[in-house]
C-alpha positions, 0 to 999 in steps of 0.5 A: 863273398856277400850273398844275394839275400839278407843274411840277418834274421828278423825277430818274430813279433806281434805288435798290437795297434800297428794301425790306429782306428782311422788307419784301419778304417781307411784299409777296410773301406777301400777293401770293401769298395774293391770287393763291390767293384769286382762283383760289378766288373765280373757281372756276378749274380749271387743268389740268396743262398750263396756268398762271394769271397775274395780269397786273395787280392795281390799287388806288386810294387816296383817303382810303383804299384804295377801288377794285380791278381784277384782270386775269388769264389762263390760258395753256397751257404748250406755246405760252403761248397764252391759254385763258381771260381773267378780269377782276374790276372793283369800283365803289362799288356792288359788294361790295369783297371784295378791297379789304376783305380786303387793306386792312390789308396795303396800308396797311402797304406804303404806310406803308413806302413813304412813309417810304422815299420820305422817307428817300431825298429823294423825299417824296410820298403814294401815290395808286395801287398795283398789282402787274404781272406783264405778259407783254407790254410797254407802248408809249411813253406817259406816265401821271399826270393823265387827261383827262375819262374820257368823252373819253379813251374816245371812239372814234372821235375827236370831229369837233373833234379835236384842238381840244378846249375845256377843258370837254371835256377837263378832269377832274372833279378835278386831281391834282398827281402827283409820281413813279411807279415799280416795285419788283422783287418777283420778276423777273429783274434784266435787265428794264428801263424806258426813260425819255425826256427828253420829257414831257406834263402829261396821260396820252397815247401817243406813236405817231408812225409809226402813223395813227389807223387803226393805233394801238398803242392803238386804243381810245385815239385821243383821247390818242394822238399819231399820224403827221403830227399836231400834238404839241399837245393839251388846251392843252398841248404835248410838252416838250423835243422834239428835232425830230431822228432818235433817237440811233442809239447809244442806239437800239441800246442800248435795242432789241435787233436782234430787236425792230427791225422792230417798233420801228424807229428812226423810232418814236422821232423827236423823243425823247431817252434819259433813262435805262434803269432796270434792275429789279435785284435784288428789293427794288430801286426804279426811279422817274421823274417821272410826266409823262415818256414811258417804255416797257418795254425789249422782252422775249420773251413767248411761244413756246418761248423766251419769258417763259412762266411766268417771273415779271416781278412788280413793285409799281407805284405813282404818287404825288402831291405833299405 
């Protein structure tokens, strides 16, 4: 029986010069116009010893761009502590001012990307496009197909966890996701995303050294695989688990010594390294299968020696099969 998801796996790749210089400038200039419009829209006052960082701007595309969310924070420049949080969410009952203002710009970017995907042998259609300037890395997770949104957000877990019926977990509509990835817009080339061989058909977190009380994502216990739990859920199982300790040589390559207390070797038990995809120079694409587990290569984010106001600006996308 055919599955609701794409059963093939895309190779994990780095592709320099995915955007040429004029295409890169189109994206950059539009992003900074949007950044300034958010400041005006929210009537933000930013002191001389502060800076404003938009952590993420998320757009969804169905027949056209039809949803937007913007999340940002004002930080001080001494210790990079958060002074103010900003979140703008739009739904179909609200004025979609940023969607309408930037729809043509986004259409142009999507058209370029879809043509470039075809050029490099990864033809697909854009489902979601975002701009990430994170000041903290994401933990081990996979993206793609969400389960039913009500169940995904359930806290605490329902009493029949993890034995959910299909009626409980199935989404309103299934989507055959293809590949996802990042394009360097304004980030240092030594930042990276770590890709693992293992994969799962639904968006989940791999958090096997934490109990349900101490999860990396406490707001998502239903979709988190925690300590001593079965690695089966939603009538599926994690593919290609090794059942063994993670390769120590790869661990040292991935996780610098200053991060090893926070991210011990045991956190990666059962996983194996697929690739470390470095961001490279602006315009570079890194891309991997939407179902694969992955995480940000750890980077300093706060304090005098942290990322501070340095940009880590990436265009993020998810695509679907043709």
